[in-house]
C-alpha positions as a Python dict, from the first residue, in 0.01 Angstrom:
ca = {
    (1, 'Q'): (0, 0, 0),
    (2, 'W'): (217, 308, 62),
    (3, 'R'): (511, 309, -174),
    (4, 'T'): (695, 575, 24),
    (5, 'K'): (835, 487, 367),
    (6, 'F'): (756, 811, 547),
    (7, 'D'): (988, 965, 802),
    (8, 'I'): (1029, 1299, 973),
    (9, 'Q'): (1140, 1459, 644),
    (10, 'Q'): (789, 1413, 505),
    (11, 'L'): (639, 1589, 807),
    (12, 'Y'): (887, 1875, 769),
    (13, 'R'): (776, 1922, 409),
    (14, 'W'): (411, 1936, 512),
    (15, 'I'): (489, 2192, 783),
    (16, 'S'): (700, 2389, 534),
    (17, 'F'): (406, 2397, 294),
    (18, 'I'): (173, 2516, 572),
    (19, 'H'): (421, 2792, 665),
    (20, 'S'): (407, 2917, 305),
    (21, 'H'): (34, 2983, 357),
    (22, 'S'): (-110, 3265, 150),
    (23, 'N'): (-389, 3475, 297),
    (24, 'H'): (-609, 3425, -12),
    (25, 'L'): (-692, 3070, 109),
    (26, 'D'): (-830, 2943, 440),
    (27, 'I'): (-559, 2791, 660),
    (28, 'R'): (-750, 2464, 688),
    (29, 'M'): (-766, 2440, 310),
    (30, 'W'): (-390, 2498, 304),
    (31, 'I'): (-337, 2215, 557),
    (32, 'V'): (-548, 1983, 340),
    (33, 'L'): (-355, 2086, 28),
    (34, 'G'): (-29, 2014, 207),
    (35, 'A'): (-147, 1665, 296),
    (36, 'R'): (-263, 1612, -62),
    (37, 'F'): (79, 1696, -209),
    (38, 'C'): (310, 1561, 59),
    (39, 'Y'): (136, 1231, 137),
    (40, 'F'): (-139, 1140, -107),
    (41, 'G'): (39, 1231, -432),
    (42, 'E'): (171, 878, -481),
    (43, 'F'): (-180, 739, -535),
    (44, 'P'): (-419, 770, -831),
    (45, 'F'): (-715, 1002, -779),
    (46, 'S'): (-953, 708, -730),
    (47, 'D'): (-758, 599, -420),
    (48, 'Q'): (-685, 950, -293),
    (49, 'E'): (-1051, 1028, -236),
    (50, 'Q'): (-1110, 720, -19),
    (51, 'L'): (-791, 770, 179),
    (52, 'A'): (-876, 1137, 238),
    (53, 'K'): (-1219, 1046, 373),
    (54, 'H'): (-1061, 793, 609),
    (55, 'W'): (-801, 1046, 724),
    (56, 'W'): (-1073, 1301, 793),
    (57, 'S'): (-1276, 1050, 992),
    (58, 'L'): (-977, 1012, 1228),
    (59, 'Y'): (-904, 1384, 1241),
    (60, 'H'): (-1244, 1555, 1274),
    (61, 'S'): (-1335, 1419, 1618),
    (62, 'K'): (-1021, 1568, 1773),
    (63, 'E'): (-1079, 1912, 1622),
    (64, 'N'): (-1459, 1938, 1652),
    (65, 'L'): (-1504, 1946, 1274),
    (66, 'P'): (-1785, 1813, 1050),
    (67, 'A'): (-1805, 1434, 1042),
    (68, 'Q'): (-1791, 1426, 661),
    (69, 'L'): (-1504, 1571, 462),
    (70, 'P'): (-1644, 1903, 329),
    (71, 'S'): (-1682, 1928, -48),
    (72, 'Q'): (-1437, 2220, -80),
    (73, 'Y'): (-1167, 1998, 71),
    (74, 'L'): (-1275, 1680, -103),
    (75, 'Q'): (-1237, 1835, -449),
    (76, 'V'): (-858, 1858, -420),
    (77, 'F'): (-846, 1477, -393),
    (78, 'Q'): (-1056, 1440, -708),
    (79, 'P'): (-951, 1483, -1072),
    (80, 'P'): (-969, 1842, -1200),
    (81, 'S'): (-1297, 1908, -1379),
    (82, 'N'): (-1270, 1935, -1756),
    (83, 'N'): (-1458, 2249, -1855),
    (84, 'S'): (-1412, 2538, -2095),
    (85, 'T'): (-1270, 2769, -1826),
    (86, 'S'): (-896, 2830, -1851),
    (87, 'P'): (-711, 2622, -1587),
    (88, 'I'): (-496, 2923, -1495),
    (89, 'K'): (-578, 3274, -1383),
    (90, 'L'): (-375, 3596, -1381),
    (91, 'L'): (-376, 3793, -1055),
    (92, 'Q'): (-237, 4142, -997),
    (93, 'A'): (-104, 4241, -652),
    (94, 'N'): (-127, 4594, -512),
    (95, 'N'): (252, 4633, -540),
    (96, 'G'): (240, 4554, -913),
    (97, 'D'): (358, 4192, -889),
    (98, 'Q'): (178, 3940, -1108),
    (99, 'Y'): (77, 3591, -999),
    (100, 'V'): (-56, 3281, -1171),
    (101, 'Q'): (-321, 3084, -988),
    (102, 'I'): (-415, 2722, -1062),
    (103, 'R'): (-794, 2718, -1045),
    (104, 'Y'): (-794, 2351, -946),
    (105, 'T'): (-625, 2406, -608),
    (106, 'G'): (-605, 2783, -569),
    (107, 'V'): (-225, 2771, -524),
    (108, 'M'): (-52, 3064, -691),
    (109, 'C'): (305, 3147, -793),
    (110, 'K'): (471, 3475, -876),
    (111, 'L'): (548, 3553, -1239),
    (112, 'K'): (917, 3620, -1295),
    (113, 'E'): (851, 3749, -1645),
    (114, 'P'): (538, 3970, -1648),
    (115, 'V'): (270, 3947, -1918),
    (116, 'R'): (56, 4216, -2079),
    (117, 'S'): (-268, 4022, -2066),
    (118, 'E'): (-428, 3695, -1959),
    (119, 'T'): (-435, 3595, -2327),
    (120, 'E'): (-57, 3616, -2339),
    (121, 'L'): (-38, 3411, -2020),
    (122, 'R'): (-259, 3139, -2166),
    (123, 'S'): (-40, 3122, -2475),
    (124, 'R'): (247, 3012, -2251),
    (125, 'F'): (44, 2714, -2126),
    (126, 'S'): (115, 2503, -2434),
    (127, 'V'): (-32, 2168, -2327),
    (128, 'A'): (-374, 2005, -2333),
    (129, 'P'): (-531, 2069, -1988),
    (130, 'T'): (-609, 1705, -1908),
    (131, 'A'): (-675, 1595, -1551),
    (132, 'T'): (-340, 1415, -1535),
    (133, 'M'): (-146, 1715, -1666),
    (134, 'L'): (-324, 1960, -1434),
    (135, 'G'): (-249, 1730, -1142),
    (136, 'Q'): (120, 1739, -1233),
    (137, 'V'): (118, 2118, -1273),
    (138, 'A'): (-61, 2163, -940),
    (139, 'G'): (204, 1947, -771),
    (140, 'I'): (480, 2159, -927),
    (141, 'F'): (313, 2478, -802),
    (142, 'A'): (294, 2333, -451),
    (143, 'A'): (663, 2239, -464),
    (144, 'I'): (753, 2591, -576),
    (145, 'V'): (569, 2778, -301),
    (146, 'S'): (709, 2548, -30),
    (147, 'N'): (1056, 2530, -192),
    (148, 'N'): (1058, 2150, -177),
    (149, 'P'): (1246, 1935, -432),
    (150, 'L'): (992, 1745, -644),
    (151, 'L'): (1030, 1397, -795),
    (152, 'L'): (791, 1292, -1076),
    (153, 'Q'): (776, 915, -1121),
    (154, 'G'): (593, 722, -1390),
    (155, 'P'): (622, 535, -1721),
    (156, 'P'): (785, 693, -2029),
    (157, 'G'): (590, 932, -2248),
    (158, 'I'): (336, 1070, -1998),
    (159, 'G'): (468, 1427, -1983),
    (160, 'K'): (685, 1427, -1670),
    (161, 'T'): (952, 1645, -1827),
    (162, 'K'): (701, 1841, -2035),
    (163, 'S'): (503, 1951, -1729),
    (164, 'V'): (813, 2105, -1566),
    (165, 'V'): (912, 2274, -1892),
    (166, 'V'): (562, 2419, -1935),
    (167, 'V'): (549, 2559, -1578),
    (168, 'A'): (891, 2719, -1628),
    (169, 'Q'): (765, 2881, -1950),
    (170, 'L'): (444, 2987, -1779),
    (171, 'L'): (625, 3168, -1497),
    (172, 'G'): (904, 3301, -1719),
    (173, 'C'): (1179, 3108, -1535),
    (174, 'Q'): (1496, 2973, -1694),
    (175, 'L'): (1522, 2595, -1680),
    (176, 'E'): (1839, 2387, -1705),
    (177, 'R'): (1753, 2033, -1811),
    (178, 'I'): (2026, 1782, -1725),
    (179, 'N'): (2000, 1431, -1865),
    (180, 'I'): (2139, 1182, -1615),
    (181, 'S'): (2291, 850, -1725),
    (182, 'G'): (2500, 574, -1575),
    (183, 'N'): (2808, 755, -1710),
    (184, 'T'): (2728, 1093, -1551),
    (185, 'T'): (3020, 1207, -1337),
    (186, 'L'): (3068, 1470, -1071),
    (187, 'E'): (3279, 1660, -1323),
    (188, 'N'): (2988, 1670, -1573),
    (189, 'L'): (2758, 1822, -1312),
    (190, 'F'): (2979, 2039, -1095),
    (191, 'G'): (3293, 2111, -1297),
    (192, 'F'): (3662, 2034, -1324),
    (193, 'I'): (4003, 2195, -1365),
    (194, 'V'): (4119, 2257, -1722),
    (195, 'P'): (4450, 2390, -1862),
    (196, 'R'): (4439, 2729, -2035),
    (197, 'S'): (4679, 2997, -2150),
    (198, 'D'): (4646, 3352, -2014),
    (199, 'S'): (4691, 3677, -2206),
    (200, 'A'): (5067, 3664, -2147),
    (201, 'G'): (5095, 3317, -2294),
    (202, 'N'): (5153, 3144, -1962),
    (203, 'R'): (4994, 2808, -1895),
    (204, 'V'): (4745, 2819, -1610),
    (205, 'F'): (4487, 2587, -1465),
    (206, 'E'): (4134, 2717, -1414),
    (207, 'W'): (3810, 2582, -1273),
    (208, 'Q'): (3534, 2532, -1529),
    (209, 'D'): (3180, 2501, -1396),
    (210, 'G'): (2962, 2205, -1492),
    (211, 'K'): (2599, 2246, -1599),
    (212, 'L'): (2459, 2219, -1247),
    (213, 'S'): (2703, 2470, -1098),
    (214, 'K'): (2628, 2719, -1377),
    (215, 'A'): (2255, 2679, -1321),
    (216, 'L'): (2290, 2737, -945),
    (217, 'R'): (2495, 3052, -999),
    (218, 'G'): (2236, 3181, -1245),
    (219, 'G'): (1940, 3111, -1017),
    (220, 'K'): (1787, 2874, -1274),
    (221, 'W'): (1546, 2593, -1216),
    (222, 'I'): (1713, 2254, -1248),
    (223, 'L'): (1552, 1942, -1393),
    (224, 'L'): (1739, 1615, -1333),
    (225, 'D'): (1600, 1377, -1594),
    (226, 'E'): (1625, 999, -1531),
    (227, 'L'): (1757, 1043, -1178),
    (228, 'N'): (1759, 670, -1100),
    (229, 'L'): (2027, 616, -1363),
    (230, 'A'): (2274, 822, -1160),
    (231, 'P'): (2576, 646, -1003),
    (232, 'P'): (2586, 636, -619),
    (233, 'E'): (2861, 898, -593),
    (234, 'V'): (2649, 1144, -794),
    (235, 'L'): (2346, 1088, -570),
    (236, 'D'): (2562, 1140, -262),
    (237, 'A'): (2691, 1470, -399),
    (238, 'L'): (2336, 1587, -478),
    (239, 'A'): (2202, 1506, -130),
    (240, 'P'): (2308, 1834, 40),
    (241, 'L'): (2145, 2030, -239),
    (242, 'L'): (1819, 1839, -193),
    (243, 'N'): (1816, 1878, 185),
    (244, 'K'): (1585, 2175, 224),
    (245, 'N'): (1638, 2195, 598),
    (246, 'E'): (2012, 2250, 551),
    (247, 'M'): (1955, 2514, 283),
    (248, 'A'): (1686, 2688, 491),
    (249, 'R'): (1934, 2735, 776),
    (250, 'G'): (2160, 2925, 541),
    (251, 'T'): (2410, 2644, 503),
    (252, 'A'): (2621, 2708, 194),
    (253, 'F'): (2635, 2445, -77),
    (254, 'V'): (2993, 2329, -131),
    (255, 'I'): (3075, 2251, -494),
    (256, 'P'): (3251, 1913, -511),
    (257, 'G'): (3597, 1947, -661),
    (258, 'S'): (3646, 2320, -613),
    (259, 'E'): (3520, 2334, -251),
    (260, 'E'): (3372, 2675, -330),
    (261, 'R'): (3079, 2768, -106),
    (262, 'L'): (2766, 2892, -286),
    (263, 'Q'): (2570, 3086, -27),
    (264, 'D'): (2275, 3231, -217),
    (265, 'I'): (2098, 2966, -426),
    (266, 'G'): (1749, 3025, -290),
    (267, 'S'): (1600, 3121, -626),
    (268, 'S'): (1688, 2783, -780),
    (269, 'R'): (1430, 2503, -772),
    (270, 'I'): (1515, 2133, -802),
    (271, 'F'): (1297, 1891, -998),
    (272, 'A'): (1368, 1534, -1098),
    (273, 'T'): (1201, 1266, -1308),
    (274, 'M'): (1251, 894, -1330),
    (275, 'N'): (1100, 592, -1504),
    (276, 'P'): (1014, 268, -1321),
    (277, 'T'): (1299, 26, -1257),
    (278, 'N'): (1110, -258, -1431),
    (279, 'I'): (1164, -109, -1778),
    (280, 'G'): (1536, -190, -1753),
    (281, 'G'): (1821, 13, -1896),
    (282, 'G'): (2027, 14, -1576),
    (283, 'R'): (1766, 194, -1366),
    (284, 'N'): (1791, 135, -994),
    (285, 'K'): (1565, 200, -700),
    (286, 'L'): (1664, 525, -532),
    (287, 'P'): (1812, 486, -184),
    (288, 'R'): (1566, 588, 84),
    (289, 'S'): (1811, 853, 205),
    (290, 'I'): (1768, 1024, -135),
    (291, 'S'): (1403, 953, -219),
    (292, 'N'): (1285, 1091, 116),
    (293, 'L'): (1446, 1425, 38),
    (294, 'F'): (1186, 1471, -238),
    (295, 'T'): (815, 1526, -245),
    (296, 'S'): (710, 1246, -481),
    (297, 'I'): (426, 1232, -730),
    (298, 'F'): (353, 894, -888),
    (299, 'L'): (191, 918, -1231),
    (300, 'N'): (-12, 671, -1433),
    (301, 'D'): (-72, 653, -1807),
    (302, 'F'): (-323, 890, -1964),
    (303, 'D'): (-665, 737, -2014),
    (304, 'D'): (-817, 720, -2362),
    (305, 'A'): (-1019, 1041, -2326),
    (306, 'E'): (-708, 1234, -2220),
    (307, 'L'): (-501, 1085, -2503),
    (308, 'Q'): (-760, 1193, -2759),
    (309, 'E'): (-765, 1543, -2611),
    (310, 'I'): (-385, 1561, -2631),
    (311, 'L'): (-390, 1419, -2983),
    (312, 'A'): (-631, 1690, -3100),
    (313, 'M'): (-398, 1959, -2964),
    (314, 'L'): (-82, 1790, -3091),
    (315, 'F'): (-216, 1776, -3448),
    (316, 'S'): (-413, 2103, -3441),
    (317, 'Q'): (-175, 2277, -3683),
    (318, 'N'): (-170, 1974, -3914),
    (319, 'V'): (-552, 1971, -3923),
    (320, 'E'): (-557, 2345, -3991),
    (321, 'N'): (-307, 2299, -4275),
    (322, 'G'): (-521, 2025, -4429),
    (323, 'E'): (-256, 1757, -4376),
    (324, 'I'): (-490, 1531, -4177),
    (325, 'T'): (-859, 1529, -4083),
    (326, 'K'): (-1025, 1472, -3747),
    (327, 'D'): (-1162, 1141, -3875),
    (328, 'H'): (-809, 1037, -3969),
    (329, 'L'): (-696, 1124, -3615),
    (330, 'I'): (-958, 891, -3473),
    (331, 'S'): (-841, 613, -3705),
    (332, 'L'): (-478, 679, -3606),
    (333, 'F'): (-570, 666, -3237),
    (334, 'V'): (-754, 335, -3276),
    (335, 'L'): (-460, 192, -3474),
    (336, 'H'): (-221, 301, -3198),
    (337, 'K'): (-433, 134, -2929),
    (338, 'Q'): (-469, -186, -3135),
    (339, 'V'): (-92, -216, -3184),
    (340, 'Q'): (-37, -142, -2815),
    (341, 'M'): (-289, -411, -2715),
    (342, 'A'): (-136, -667, -2952),
    (343, 'V'): (204, -611, -2786),
    (344, 'Q'): (60, -634, -2435),
    (345, 'Q'): (-118, -961, -2518),
    (346, 'G'): (197, -1110, -2671),
    (347, 'E'): (52, -1138, -3022),
    (348, 'I'): (343, -938, -3163),
    (349, 'G'): (674, -808, -3031),
    (350, 'R'): (810, -1125, -2875),
    (351, 'N'): (1135, -1077, -3065),
    (352, 'G'): (1334, -771, -2964),
    (353, 'G'): (1180, -502, -2750),
    (354, 'P'): (1050, -426, -2501),
    (355, 'F'): (808, -222, -2712),
    (356, 'A'): (623, 63, -2543),
    (357, 'F'): (379, 286, -2728),
    (358, 'N'): (294, 628, -2589),
    (359, 'L'): (259, 996, -2677),
    (360, 'R'): (606, 1003, -2830),
    (361, 'D'): (485, 787, -3118),
    (362, 'F'): (213, 1041, -3199),
    (363, 'A'): (471, 1322, -3185),
    (364, 'K'): (697, 1121, -3415),
    (365, 'F'): (412, 1067, -3660),
    (366, 'R'): (328, 1439, -3654),
    (367, 'D'): (687, 1543, -3729),
    (368, 'I'): (716, 1298, -4019),
    (369, 'L'): (381, 1412, -4158),
    (370, 'H'): (466, 1780, -4132),
    (371, 'G'): (813, 1736, -4283),
    (372, 'N'): (686, 1548, -4588),
    (373, 'F'): (324, 1640, -4660),
    (374, 'A'): (373, 1929, -4903),
    (375, 'D'): (592, 1717, -5131),
    (376, 'Q'): (357, 1422, -5092),
    (377, 'A'): (54, 1622, -5203),
    (378, 'D'): (237, 1763, -5507),
    (379, 'H'): (375, 1422, -5594),
    (380, 'Y'): (42, 1241, -5598),
    (381, 'K'): (-120, 1519, -5799),
    (382, 'L'): (143, 1465, -6072),
    (383, 'F'): (187, 1089, -6041),
    (384, 'G'): (-174, 989, -5974),
    (385, 'T'): (-383, 739, -6163),
    (386, 'G'): (-268, 721, -6521),
    (387, 'G'): (-7, 995, -6464),
    (388, 'N'): (-272, 1267, -6490),
    (389, 'S'): (-116, 1599, -6386),
    (390, 'T'): (-436, 1808, -6390),
    (391, 'Q'): (-556, 1983, -6074),
    (392, 'S'): (-708, 1733, -5829),
    (393, 'T'): (-1051, 1770, -5675),
    (394, 'V'): (-1105, 1788, -5298),
    (395, 'S'): (-1208, 1423, -5287),
    (396, 'Q'): (-885, 1323, -5462),
    (397, 'I'): (-683, 1522, -5209),
    (398, 'I'): (-853, 1334, -4928),
    (399, 'D'): (-765, 1008, -5106),
    (400, 'I'): (-406, 1126, -5127),
    (401, 'R'): (-402, 1175, -4751),
    (402, 'I'): (-484, 808, -4707),
    (403, 'L'): (-174, 711, -4905),
    (404, 'V'): (39, 950, -4702),
    (405, 'L'): (-96, 835, -4364),
    (406, 'R'): (-58, 468, -4453),
    (407, 'K'): (303, 522, -4554),
    (408, 'F'): (392, 703, -4232),
    (409, 'A'): (196, 458, -4015),
    (410, 'E'): (411, 186, -4173),
    (411, 'L'): (722, 381, -4072),
    (412, 'V'): (617, 459, -3714),
    (413, 'Y'): (444, 134, -3621),
    (414, 'A'): (529, -158, -3853),
    (415, 'Q'): (899, -90, -3906),
    (416, 'L'): (961, -81, -3532),
    (417, 'F'): (936, -461, -3513),
    (418, 'Q'): (1216, -697, -3610),
    (419, 'S'): (1004, -993, -3716),
    (420, 'V'): (865, -993, -4070),
    (421, 'L'): (552, -1164, -3938),
    (422, 'D'): (505, -892, -3675),
    (423, 'Q'): (546, -624, -3942),
    (424, 'Q'): (281, -791, -4157),
    (425, 'K'): (38, -812, -3863),
    (426, 'V'): (80, -439, -3808),
    (427, 'R'): (24, -376, -4181),
    (428, 'D'): (-298, -574, -4153),
    (429, 'L'): (-407, -340, -3874),
    (430, 'I'): (-314, -41, -4090),
    (431, 'N'): (-525, -186, -4374),
    (432, 'Q'): (-811, -227, -4129),
    (433, 'H'): (-807, 124, -3983),
    (434, 'L'): (-665, 321, -4277),
    (435, 'P'): (-806, 121, -4571),
    (436, 'L'): (-679, 190, -4921),
    (437, 'P'): (-963, 279, -5163),
    (438, 'T'): (-982, 51, -5466),
    (439, 'E'): (-935, 338, -5713),
    (440, 'L'): (-601, 425, -5550),
    (441, 'D'): (-456, 75, -5579),
    (442, 'G'): (-134, 84, -5780),
    (443, 'R'): (-38, 442, -5702),
    (444, 'S'): (213, 351, -5436),
    (445, 'T'): (466, 149, -5642),
    (446, 'P'): (791, 335, -5563),
    (447, 'T'): (1056, 444, -5814),
    (448, 'I'): (1368, 663, -5795),
    (449, 'D'): (1426, 973, -6009),
    (450, 'C'): (1761, 1156, -5988),
    (451, 'G'): (1682, 1384, -6285),
    (452, 'I'): (1485, 1641, -6086),
    (453, 'S'): (1645, 1985, -6071),
    (454, 'S'): (1812, 2045, -5732),
    (455, 'G'): (1665, 1730, -5582),
    (456, 'V'): (1608, 1355, -5581),
    (457, 'R'): (1278, 1168, -5565),
    (458, 'I'): (1272, 836, -5381),
    (459, 'G'): (921, 696, -5409),
    (460, 'S'): (708, 992, -5305),
    (461, 'I'): (975, 1153, -5084),
    (462, 'Y'): (1173, 1449, -5219),
    (463, 'L'): (1519, 1527, -5085),
    (464, 'S'): (1743, 1820, -5172),
    (465, 'R'): (2067, 1742, -5353),
    (466, 'G'): (2400, 1818, -5189),
    (467, 'E'): (2727, 1919, -5353),
    (468, 'S'): (2955, 1632, -5258),
    (469, 'E'): (3109, 1401, -5512),
    (470, 'T'): (2982, 1046, -5489),
    (471, 'S'): (3181, 727, -5516),
    (472, 'G'): (3133, 358, -5464),
    (473, 'E'): (2914, 100, -5628),
    (474, 'P'): (2541, 175, -5631),
    (475, 'L'): (2302, -56, -5448),
    (476, 'F'): (2085, -274, -5671),
    (477, 'H'): (1737, -121, -5663),
    (478, 'T'): (1484, -393, -5598),
    (479, 'Q'): (1130, -288, -5508),
    (480, 'E'): (1199, -374, -5143),
    (481, 'T'): (1522, -169, -5147),
    (482, 'I'): (1338, 134, -5291),
    (483, 'R'): (1062, 95, -5035),
    (484, 'Q'): (1316, 90, -4750),
    (485, 'L'): (1503, 388, -4893),
    (486, 'E'): (1173, 575, -4915),
    (487, 'L'): (1098, 511, -4548),
    (488, 'V'): (1448, 619, -4440),
    (489, 'A'): (1415, 934, -4653),
    (490, 'A'): (1078, 1015, -4493),
    (491, 'A'): (1230, 973, -4148),
    (492, 'C'): (1515, 1209, -4243),
    (493, 'Q'): (1266, 1477, -4347),
    (494, 'S'): (1113, 1478, -3998),
    (495, 'G'): (1427, 1638, -3854),
    (496, 'R'): (1465, 1357, -3602),
    (497, 'G'): (1753, 1117, -3556),
    (498, 'V'): (1709, 790, -3745),
    (499, 'L'): (1800, 450, -3598),
    (500, 'L'): (1830, 145, -3825),
    (501, 'E'): (1819, -186, -3640),
    (502, 'G'): (1860, -534, -3783),
    (503, 'E'): (2063, -849, -3805),
    (504, 'T'): (2426, -854, -3919),
    (505, 'C'): (2457, -805, -4299),
    (506, 'S'): (2098, -680, -4331),
    (507, 'R'): (2220, -377, -4538),
    (508, 'K'): (2165, -114, -4269),
    (509, 'T'): (2486, 70, -4353),
    (510, 'S'): (2439, 5, -4724),
    (511, 'L'): (2101, 181, -4725),
    (512, 'I'): (2250, 494, -4567),
    (513, 'R'): (2545, 485, -4808),
    (514, 'E'): (2305, 458, -5101),
    (515, 'L'): (2091, 744, -4970),
    (516, 'A'): (2402, 963, -4937),
    (517, 'R'): (2513, 863, -5288),
    (518, 'L'): (2175, 942, -5445),
    (519, 'T'): (2149, 1281, -5274),
    (520, 'H'): (2518, 1377, -5318),
    (521, 'N'): (2568, 1427, -4944),
    (522, 'K'): (2894, 1356, -4763),
    (523, 'L'): (2863, 1055, -4534),
    (524, 'V'): (3081, 1020, -4225),
    (525, 'I'): (3091, 667, -4082),
    (526, 'I'): (3199, 629, -3717),
    (527, 'P'): (3231, 269, -3599),
    (528, 'M'): (3084, 250, -3248),
    (529, 'H'): (3198, -6, -2992),
    (530, 'Q'): (3201, -54, -2615),
    (531, 'D'): (3545, 101, -2571),
    (532, 'I'): (3472, 427, -2756),
    (533, 'E'): (3504, 741, -2545),
    (534, 'T'): (3361, 1090, -2572),
    (535, 'S'): (3707, 1226, -2653),
    (536, 'D'): (3719, 998, -2959),
    (537, 'L'): (3414, 1179, -3096),
    (538, 'I'): (3450, 1544, -2997),
    (539, 'G'): (3819, 1585, -2917),
    (540, 'Q'): (4042, 1626, -2612),
    (541, 'W'): (4318, 1839, -2461),
    (542, 'L'): (4669, 1741, -2566),
    (543, 'P'): (5007, 1909, -2517),
    (544, 'I'): (5177, 2052, -2824),
    (545, 'S'): (5539, 2126, -2900),
    (546, 'N'): (5553, 2478, -2750),
    (547, 'G'): (5408, 2357, -2423),
    (548, 'F'): (5064, 2515, -2450),
    (549, 'P'): (4742, 2312, -2446),
    (550, 'A'): (4547, 2262, -2763),
    (551, 'I'): (4237, 2079, -2868),
    (552, 'S'): (4290, 1767, -3073),
    (553, 'T'): (3985, 1687, -3286),
    (554, 'P'): (3953, 1341, -3443),
    (555, 'Q'): (3966, 1337, -3820),
    (556, 'H'): (3617, 1188, -3842),
}
């Protein structure tokens, strides 16, 4: 079942790809590659191979070609082989230009920022070279050489955005990432008129470029994230920019609002990503008039082997630092899959949600682990069994890791669910895959100590002390309250934003107030509601008494 309704635009893109033919590859191979990217990219590799064979059976008789699809052509419809050879290769042209070639397809792109060696080039390719990721990168290379806008579609957390970012880093190109939402306006993207005062003190009105206009002027690559959240008027304004045939004829792009004509934007490349409409959040199906302006690649979830390969790379520094072992990574992976399966089978997660587990949960776990491990190790050496503060043996350090991993698995996986029963089921899975040794039982009873110099200890988490004066009544410290404060503190140490979700009067705000009070940090509370506007948070232009514009910033 073809998801894309093909029209003449699709054929133009294929012809455009063929016209970009490089002499280092046979023209027939280039034709096959064009078909692979322009037509077959919406299918998984398992379907691509069968479709390609069928296509060839219809094509070969007319062109006096072999009856069977030759192996050199067939391989581009198969997953990239996973071997020790680097997936990329550095090529040097006679005129001194440098190119990067994807070994999988042979397509190559010019380096904008040269490298001194192939080792330096490989260091830019900062992702695990799984078959799925290499397929995405190969599609991006094909879009670059043919100057076609590319749309990556698939579920959250499979590296759609990451693949574009990595290719931009690899080639040394500047990338402007623009997050699209239902509230994105033409002014956000293209610009608007703002009041200013000139050097003579006169009030004037000037055009101020939006992010997209600035990127076009600078010749940057542009990544439109979550494109199917865009309002219709935004999609309509983007259409001329996506129409390669118009741009190829030298038609200038007219900036909406200013009506300025941008003539030379050929060095910019347009990429977009979007999640499926069935995950909600206001996502809509793209109009055919817009979707057919893109070359589309439909992506599926990573398989288990790919996830484990990515996991090993994601935690490589943590393993090297002794924060986690390879055996622990296997246990974490199995735990992740078990929680994911329990959600899919409806055993947990019926309240709230939808709950989706993907690579982002592993990245979250890594950040929490890295932000807290040093303090955790020191803490459990001093507050171990019987309060013994002597130097721990290697086996004791490994035991300490179990306590640390269990705590952070609780934060990443169990605390995500609203139901107490669901949380307990996830804790049972944690006990199963990250079991607590008997000799460590009793170490994890949390307490709070504010008497530490320059810091505060909440359970096993250490936070620096601020300089603000505290006020207000303290929260009564039950064991459950301390445990929740410890989890919030651990999340804060990861450097990520922290979201507390719960029923009304479930002490969400009180926990943050108490954490600010304990650590002597100033807390700013901003009540959020459906009528709040951006200007309420960051300020707005207002006239002042002498007639010149000024910025009014809210007190909070």
